[in-house]
ROROKOL-540320 format. One record per atom (N, C-alpha, C): x, y, z; chain; residue in one letter; atom name; residue number from 1. Coordinates in Angstrom, 3 decimals. Layout:
% ROROKOL-540320
+----------+----------+----------+--------+---------+-------+-----+
|        x |        y |        z | cadena | residuo | atomo | num |
+----------+----------+----------+--------+---------+-------+-----+
|        X |        Y |        Z |      A |       A |    CA | NUM |
...
+----------+----------+----------+--------+---------+-------+-----+
END
This chain:
% ROROKOL-540320
+----------+----------+----------+--------+---------+-------+-----+
|        x |        y |        z | cadena | residuo | atomo | num |
+----------+----------+----------+--------+---------+-------+-----+
|   75.657 |   61.674 |   59.439 |      A |       X |     N |   1 |
|   75.805 |   62.272 |   60.748 |      A |       X |    CA |   1 |
|   77.434 |   62.074 |   61.000 |      A |       X |     C |   1 |
|   77.256 |   63.503 |   61.418 |      A |       X |     N |   2 |
|   79.051 |   63.903 |   61.818 |      A |       X |    CA |   2 |
|   79.442 |   62.916 |   62.996 |      A |       X |     C |   2 |
|   80.818 |   62.189 |   62.954 |      A |       X |     N |   3 |
|   81.402 |   61.991 |   64.042 |      A |       X |    CA |   3 |
|   82.433 |   62.892 |   64.834 |      A |       X |     C |   3 |
|   82.470 |   63.070 |   66.345 |      A |       X |     N |   4 |
|   83.064 |   63.554 |   67.074 |      A |       X |    CA |   4 |
|   84.201 |   62.612 |   67.512 |      A |       X |     C |   4 |
|   85.169 |   63.801 |   67.852 |      A |       X |     N |   5 |
|   86.304 |   62.720 |   68.701 |      A |       X |    CA |   5 |
|   86.986 |   63.758 |   69.881 |      A |       X |     C |   5 |
|   86.711 |   63.095 |   71.090 |      A |       X |     N |   6 |
|   86.877 |   63.750 |   72.430 |      A |       X |    CA |   6 |
|   88.106 |   63.925 |   72.588 |      A |       X |     C |   6 |
|   89.313 |   64.655 |   72.688 |      A |       X |     N |   7 |
|   90.449 |   65.000 |   73.570 |      A |       X |    CA |   7 |
|   90.204 |   65.075 |   75.098 |      A |       X |     C |   7 |
|   90.996 |   64.521 |   75.723 |      A |       X |     N |   8 |
|   90.942 |   64.416 |   76.748 |      A |       X |    CA |   8 |
|   92.026 |   66.209 |   77.099 |      A |       X |     C |   8 |
|   91.774 |   66.559 |   78.281 |      A |       X |     N |   9 |
|   92.131 |   67.815 |   78.251 |      A |       X |    CA |   9 |
|   92.806 |   67.832 |   79.294 |      A |       X |     C |   9 |
|   93.947 |   68.654 |   79.396 |      A |       X |     N |  10 |
|   95.225 |   67.902 |   80.441 |      A |       X |    CA |  10 |
|   95.381 |   69.639 |   81.318 |      A |       X |     C |  10 |
|   95.721 |   69.653 |   82.459 |      A |       X |     N |  11 |
|   96.350 |   70.979 |   82.752 |      A |       X |    CA |  11 |
|   97.287 |   71.716 |   82.269 |      A |       X |     C |  11 |
|   97.725 |   72.984 |   82.047 |      A |       X |     N |  12 |
|   98.672 |   73.392 |   81.828 |      A |       X |    CA |  12 |
|   99.864 |   73.532 |   82.445 |      A |       X |     C |  12 |
|  101.118 |   73.061 |   82.433 |      A |       X |     N |  13 |
|  102.438 |   72.777 |   83.297 |      A |       X |    CA |  13 |
|  102.899 |   73.821 |   83.864 |      A |       X |     C |  13 |
|  102.116 |   75.259 |   83.144 |      A |       X |     N |  14 |
|  102.683 |   76.357 |   83.867 |      A |       X |    CA |  14 |
|  102.176 |   76.412 |   85.483 |      A |       X |     C |  14 |
|  100.655 |   76.075 |   85.424 |      A |       X |     N |  15 |
|  100.290 |   76.560 |   87.107 |      A |       X |    CA |  15 |
|  101.076 |   75.374 |   87.914 |      A |       X |     C |  15 |
|  101.193 |   74.008 |   87.510 |      A |       X |     N |  16 |
|  101.888 |   73.028 |   88.461 |      A |       X |    CA |  16 |
|  103.112 |   73.851 |   88.889 |      A |       X |     C |  16 |
|  104.276 |   74.670 |   88.089 |      A |       X |     N |  17 |
|  105.551 |   75.102 |   88.099 |      A |       X |    CA |  17 |
|  105.439 |   75.856 |   89.393 |      A |       X |     C |  17 |
|  104.430 |   76.881 |   89.250 |      A |       X |     N |  18 |
|  103.811 |   78.090 |   89.813 |      A |       X |    CA |  18 |
|  103.796 |   77.724 |   91.298 |      A |       X |     C |  18 |
|  102.328 |   76.804 |   91.217 |      A |       X |     N |  19 |
|  102.117 |   75.638 |   92.648 |      A |       X |    CA |  19 |
|  103.479 |   75.657 |   93.460 |      A |       X |     C |  19 |
|  104.901 |   75.247 |   93.135 |      A |       X |     N |  20 |
|  105.224 |   74.514 |   93.644 |      A |       X |    CA |  20 |
|  106.499 |   75.691 |   93.999 |      A |       X |     C |  20 |
|  106.824 |   76.551 |   93.185 |      A |       X |     N |  21 |
|  107.436 |   77.598 |   94.094 |      A |       X |    CA |  21 |
|  106.997 |   78.594 |   94.683 |      A |       X |     C |  21 |
|  105.734 |   78.725 |   94.636 |      A |       X |     N |  22 |
|  105.179 |   79.844 |   95.921 |      A |       X |    CA |  22 |
|  105.489 |   79.523 |   97.416 |      A |       X |     C |  22 |
|  105.763 |   78.085 |   97.840 |      A |       X |     N |  23 |
|  105.287 |   77.987 |   98.817 |      A |       X |    CA |  23 |
|  107.408 |   78.083 |   99.732 |      A |       X |     C |  23 |
|  108.159 |   77.888 |   98.453 |      A |       X |     N |  24 |
|  109.886 |   78.354 |   98.540 |      A |       X |    CA |  24 |
|  109.981 |   79.749 |   98.973 |      A |       X |     C |  24 |
|  109.301 |   80.500 |   97.684 |      A |       X |     N |  25 |
|  109.205 |   81.734 |   97.874 |      A |       X |    CA |  25 |
|  108.687 |   83.127 |   99.015 |      A |       X |     C |  25 |
|  107.928 |   82.296 |   99.312 |      A |       X |     N |  26 |
|  106.642 |   82.603 |  100.642 |      A |       X |    CA |  26 |
|  108.264 |   82.429 |  102.408 |      A |       X |     C |  26 |
|  108.417 |   81.195 |  101.875 |      A |       X |     N |  27 |
|  109.600 |   80.795 |  103.075 |      A |       X |    CA |  27 |
|  110.586 |   81.958 |  102.972 |      A |       X |     C |  27 |
|  110.900 |   82.244 |  102.193 |      A |       X |     N |  28 |
|  112.223 |   83.266 |  101.849 |      A |       X |    CA |  28 |
|  111.795 |   84.879 |  102.079 |      A |       X |     C |  28 |
|  110.728 |   85.024 |  101.252 |      A |       X |     N |  29 |
|  110.242 |   86.060 |  101.626 |      A |       X |    CA |  29 |
|  109.920 |   86.537 |  103.517 |      A |       X |     C |  29 |
|  110.091 |   85.794 |  104.216 |      A |       X |     N |  30 |
|  109.988 |   85.448 |  105.251 |      A |       X |    CA |  30 |
|  110.839 |   85.940 |  106.074 |      A |       X |     C |  30 |
|  111.936 |   84.884 |  106.076 |      A |       X |     N |  31 |
|  113.035 |   84.765 |  106.369 |      A |       X |    CA |  31 |
|  113.727 |   86.624 |  106.673 |      A |       X |     C |  31 |
|  113.532 |   86.658 |  104.907 |      A |       X |     N |  32 |
|  114.761 |   87.943 |  104.818 |      A |       X |    CA |  32 |
|  113.793 |   89.044 |  105.698 |      A |       X |     C |  32 |
|  112.505 |   88.954 |  106.098 |      A |       X |     N |  33 |
|  111.917 |   90.223 |  106.730 |      A |       X |    CA |  33 |
|  112.194 |   89.873 |  108.060 |      A |       X |     C |  33 |
|  112.436 |   88.807 |  108.720 |      A |       X |     N |  34 |
|  112.542 |   88.637 |  110.098 |      A |       X |    CA |  34 |
|  113.865 |   89.272 |  110.433 |      A |       X |     C |  34 |
|  114.851 |   88.592 |  109.413 |      A |       X |     N |  35 |
|  115.953 |   89.100 |  109.494 |      A |       X |    CA |  35 |
|  116.584 |   90.868 |  109.304 |      A |       X |     C |  35 |
|  115.657 |   91.059 |  108.953 |      A |       X |     N |  36 |
|  115.785 |   92.565 |  108.739 |      A |       X |    CA |  36 |
|  115.188 |   93.551 |  110.312 |      A |       X |     C |  36 |
|  113.731 |   93.036 |  110.037 |      A |       X |     N |  37 |
|  113.315 |   93.423 |  111.699 |      A |       X |    CA |  37 |
|  114.771 |   92.842 |  112.834 |      A |       X |     C |  37 |
|  114.626 |   91.770 |  112.824 |      A |       X |     N |  38 |
|  116.041 |   91.948 |  113.899 |      A |       X |    CA |  38 |
|  117.348 |   92.952 |  114.171 |      A |       X |     C |  38 |
|  117.337 |   93.175 |  112.606 |      A |       X |     N |  39 |
|  118.634 |   93.944 |  112.285 |      A |       X |    CA |  39 |
|  118.480 |   95.385 |  112.834 |      A |       X |     C |  39 |
|  117.130 |   95.470 |  112.459 |      A |       X |     N |  40 |
|  116.609 |   97.221 |  112.937 |      A |       X |    CA |  40 |
|  116.723 |   97.253 |  114.939 |      A |       X |     C |  40 |
|  116.037 |   96.148 |  114.807 |      A |       X |     N |  41 |
|  115.899 |   95.921 |  117.123 |      A |       X |    CA |  41 |
|  116.897 |   95.802 |  116.744 |      A |       X |     C |  41 |
|  117.965 |   95.663 |  116.602 |      A |       X |     N |  42 |
|  119.726 |   95.528 |  117.164 |      A |       X |    CA |  42 |
|  119.651 |   96.887 |  116.932 |      A |       X |     C |  42 |
|  119.714 |   97.542 |  115.690 |      A |       X |     N |  43 |
|  120.429 |   98.799 |  115.740 |      A |       X |    CA |  43 |
|  119.485 |   99.715 |  116.835 |      A |       X |     C |  43 |
|  118.146 |   99.889 |  117.223 |      A |       X |     N |  44 |
|  117.617 |  100.573 |  118.082 |      A |       X |    CA |  44 |
|  118.016 |  100.307 |  119.411 |      A |       X |     C |  44 |
|  118.014 |   98.870 |  120.038 |      A |       X |     N |  45 |
|  118.485 |   98.768 |  121.181 |      A |       X |    CA |  45 |
|  119.763 |   99.270 |  121.413 |      A |       X |     C |  45 |
|  120.825 |   99.416 |  120.485 |      A |       X |     N |  46 |
|  122.186 |   99.595 |  120.951 |      A |       X |    CA |  46 |
|  121.973 |  101.324 |  121.225 |      A |       X |     C |  46 |
|  121.225 |  102.113 |  120.344 |      A |       X |     N |  47 |
|  121.481 |  103.562 |  120.563 |      A |       X |    CA |  47 |
|  122.110 |  103.977 |  119.308 |      A |       X |     C |  47 |
|  122.075 |  105.367 |  118.970 |      A |       X |     N |  48 |
|  122.292 |  105.860 |  117.612 |      A |       X |    CA |  48 |
|  124.048 |  105.802 |  117.878 |      A |       X |     C |  48 |
|  124.515 |  105.796 |  116.808 |      A |       X |     N |  49 |
|  126.427 |  105.845 |  117.101 |      A |       X |    CA |  49 |
|  126.558 |  107.233 |  117.668 |      A |       X |     C |  49 |
|  127.297 |  107.531 |  118.876 |      A |       X |     N |  50 |
|  128.223 |  108.914 |  119.405 |      A |       X |    CA |  50 |
|  128.990 |  109.574 |  117.635 |      A |       X |     C |  50 |
|  128.263 |  111.184 |  117.949 |      A |       X |     N |  51 |
|  128.786 |  111.635 |  116.739 |      A |       X |    CA |  51 |
|  130.548 |  112.168 |  116.981 |      A |       X |     C |  51 |
|  130.962 |  112.311 |  115.667 |      A |       X |     N |  52 |
|  132.574 |  112.192 |  116.080 |      A |       X |    CA |  52 |
|  132.802 |  113.528 |  116.632 |      A |       X |     C |  52 |
|  133.625 |  113.263 |  117.380 |      A |       X |     N |  53 |
|  134.777 |  114.721 |  118.510 |      A |       X |    CA |  53 |
|  134.757 |  115.954 |  117.518 |      A |       X |     C |  53 |
|  135.231 |  115.747 |  116.494 |      A |       X |     N |  54 |
|  136.002 |  116.997 |  115.694 |      A |       X |    CA |  54 |
|  135.069 |  117.934 |  115.601 |      A |       X |     C |  54 |
|  134.222 |  118.039 |  114.527 |      A |       X |     N |  55 |
|  133.457 |  119.657 |  114.856 |      A |       X |    CA |  55 |
|  131.639 |  119.107 |  115.438 |      A |       X |     C |  55 |
|  131.312 |  120.010 |  116.350 |      A |       X |     N |  56 |
|  130.295 |  119.894 |  116.905 |      A |       X |    CA |  56 |
|  129.306 |  120.720 |  116.295 |      A |       X |     C |  56 |
|  128.468 |  120.646 |  116.426 |      A |       X |     N |  57 |
|  127.046 |  121.175 |  115.763 |      A |       X |    CA |  57 |
|  126.680 |  122.774 |  116.345 |      A |       X |     C |  57 |
|  126.642 |  123.507 |  115.339 |      A |       X |     N |  58 |
|  126.913 |  125.172 |  116.384 |      A |       X |    CA |  58 |
|  128.151 |  125.579 |  116.232 |      A |       X |     C |  58 |
|  129.112 |  125.067 |  116.231 |      A |       X |     N |  59 |
|  130.429 |  125.381 |  116.369 |      A |       X |    CA |  59 |
|  130.829 |  126.062 |  115.030 |      A |       X |     C |  59 |
|  131.518 |  127.349 |  114.922 |      A |       X |     N |  60 |
|  131.598 |  128.037 |  113.866 |      A |       X |    CA |  60 |
|  132.911 |  127.528 |  113.626 |      A |       X |     C |  60 |
|  132.965 |  127.282 |  112.097 |      A |       X |     N |  61 |
|  134.470 |  126.822 |  111.329 |      A |       X |    CA |  61 |
|  134.682 |  128.242 |  110.233 |      A |       X |     C |  61 |
|  135.895 |  128.669 |  111.036 |      A |       X |     N |  62 |
|  136.215 |  129.943 |  110.019 |      A |       X |    CA |  62 |
|  137.033 |  129.016 |  108.462 |      A |       X |     C |  62 |
|  137.133 |  129.934 |  107.582 |      A |       X |     N |  63 |
|  137.092 |  129.077 |  106.507 |      A |       X |    CA |  63 |
|  138.296 |  130.442 |  105.580 |      A |       X |     C |  63 |
|  139.726 |  130.391 |  105.948 |      A |       X |     N |  64 |
|  140.219 |  131.488 |  104.880 |      A |       X |    CA |  64 |
|  140.251 |  131.548 |  103.723 |      A |       X |     C |  64 |
|  139.578 |  132.899 |  103.366 |      A |       X |     N |  65 |
|  139.352 |  133.258 |  101.763 |      A |       X |    CA |  65 |
|  141.102 |  133.522 |  100.893 |      A |       X |     C |  65 |
|  140.564 |  132.814 |   99.508 |      A |       X |     N |  66 |
|  142.065 |  132.884 |   98.648 |      A |       X |    CA |  66 |
|  142.148 |  134.437 |   98.530 |      A |       X |     C |  66 |
|  143.332 |  134.666 |   98.352 |      A |       X |     N |  67 |
|  143.885 |  136.016 |   98.135 |      A |       X |    CA |  67 |
|  143.418 |  136.111 |   96.918 |      A |       X |     C |  67 |
|  143.207 |  137.696 |   96.560 |      A |       X |     N |  68 |
|  143.193 |  137.765 |   95.576 |      A |       X |    CA |  68 |
|  143.976 |  137.975 |   93.979 |      A |       X |     C |  68 |
|  143.959 |  137.140 |   93.270 |      A |       X |     N |  69 |
|  145.124 |  136.947 |   92.054 |      A |       X |    CA |  69 |
|  144.929 |  138.146 |   91.366 |      A |       X |     C |  69 |
|  145.415 |  138.258 |   90.173 |      A |       X |     N |  70 |
|  145.953 |  139.656 |   89.018 |      A |       X |    CA |  70 |
|  144.384 |  139.781 |   88.761 |      A |       X |     C |  70 |
|  143.941 |  140.322 |   87.968 |      A |       X |     N |  71 |
|  142.721 |  141.560 |   87.453 |      A |       X |    CA |  71 |
|  143.032 |  140.548 |   85.560 |      A |       X |     C |  71 |
|  141.569 |  139.402 |   86.358 |      A |       X |     N |  72 |
|  141.122 |  138.927 |   84.445 |      A |       X |    CA |  72 |
|  141.816 |  137.790 |   84.865 |      A |       X |     C |  72 |
|  142.141 |  136.732 |   85.817 |      A |       X |     N |  73 |
|  142.707 |  135.766 |   85.964 |      A |       X |    CA |  73 |
|  141.658 |  135.004 |   86.277 |      A |       X |     C |  73 |
+----------+----------+----------+--------+---------+-------+-----+
END
């Protein structure tokens, strides 16, 4: 008759570490999303920044052409 030895099976350590870090990671992700949403809300509520006064859309800008140089240069 063969004798058998029973070995107690324990849980792997990795599963416990993963469970330990899931809650803080979820909390950090929630805070990051909340801050991002708040920044977008503030930017939209303040309106877009006014365009610079320099060149307006539709205004033609005249650019001088360079003078022609000697042939072959």
